[in-house]
C-alpha positions in Angstrom: -19.5 23.5 -16.0 -16.3 25.0 -17.3 -15.3 24.4 -20.9 -12.2 22.3 -20.1 -14.1 20.3 -17.5 -17.0 19.7 -19.8 -14.7 18.5 -22.6 -12.9 16.1 -20.2 -16.3 14.8 -18.9 -17.6 14.3 -22.4 -14.4 12.6 -23.4 -14.6 10.2 -20.5 -18.2 9.3 -21.4 -17.1 8.6 -25.0 -14.1 6.5 -23.9 -16.2 4.6 -21.4 -18.8 3.9 -24.1 -16.2 2.7 -26.6 -14.7 0.5 -23.8 -18.0 -1.1 -23.1 -18.9 -1.6 -26.8 -15.5 -3.3 -27.3 -16.5 -5.8 -24.5 -14.2 -4.5 -21.9 -14.6 -2.8 -18.5 -17.1 -5.0 -16.7 -15.5 -3.6 -13.5 -17.0 -0.2 -14.3 -20.6 -1.5 -14.4 -22.1 -0.5 -11.0 -23.4 -3.4 -9.1 -22.1 -6.0 -11.4 -18.5 -5.7 -10.3 -19.4 -6.5 -6.6 -22.1 -9.0 -7.3 -21.9 -12.7 -6.2 -21.4 -15.3 -8.9 -25.0 -16.4 -8.5 -26.2 -12.8 -9.2 -23.8 -12.3 -12.1 -25.1 -15.5 -13.7 -28.6 -13.8 -13.9 -27.3 -11.1 -16.3 -26.2 -11.3 -19.9 -22.8 -9.5 -19.9 -22.9 -8.9 -23.6 -26.2 -7.1 -23.3 -24.9 -5.1 -20.3 -22.0 -4.0 -22.4 -24.3 -2.9 -25.3 -26.8 -1.1 -23.0 -24.2 0.7 -21.0 -21.9 1.4 -23.9 -24.7 3.1 -26.0 -25.9 4.9 -22.8 -22.5 6.3 -22.2 -22.1 7.5 -25.8 -25.6 9.1 -25.7 -24.7 10.9 -22.4 -21.4 12.0 -23.9 -23.2 13.4 -27.0 -25.7 15.3 -24.7 -22.8 16.8 -22.8 -21.1 17.7 -26.0 -24.3 19.4 -27.3 -24.6 21.3 -24.1 -21.0 22.6 -24.4 -21.6 23.7 -28.0 -25.1 25.2 -27.7 -25.9 26.0 -24.1 -24.9 29.6 -24.4 -27.8 30.1 -26.8 -30.4 28.2 -24.7 -33.0 29.8 -22.5 -33.6 28.7 -19.0 -36.3 26.2 -20.3 -33.7 24.8 -22.7 -31.3 24.2 -19.8 -34.1 22.6 -17.8 -35.0 20.3 -20.7 -31.3 19.4 -21.1 -31.1 18.3 -17.4 -34.4 16.4 -17.7 -33.1 14.6 -20.8 -29.9 13.6 -19.0 -31.9 12.3 -16.0 -34.4 10.4 -18.3 -31.5 8.8 -20.1 -29.9 7.6 -16.9 -33.3 6.2 -15.7 -33.6 4.5 -19.1 -30.2 2.9 -18.8 -31.1 1.6 -15.3 -34.4 0.2 -16.5 -32.8 -1.5 -19.5 -30.1 -3.0 -17.2 -32.9 -4.5 -15.1 -35.1 -5.8 -17.9 -33.4 -6.4 -21.2 -30.0 -7.5 -19.7 -31.5 -10.1 -17.4 -31.2 -13.7 -18.7 -34.5 -15.4 -19.4 
């Protein structure tokens, strides 16, 4: 990832995270924006905002760390970085399907 592209992507993640944490941008939550009213009623929108907002900020921080330090990382460091990103995404998906569901 080029430096300029990486900074733009990290910035977009930070902006999206702040947008979610300020309780805006429900249209950007995949699946929720196209769900029926019955399906939307099953989810706590405030919890979706928090889970996705924190997730976007964490992903933005990981990308920023990659931009700053990846030149010094070995191949194993880069593999661990990609694995951490993927595990974070899986974690966000799991939290959206468990903690964000109304009881």
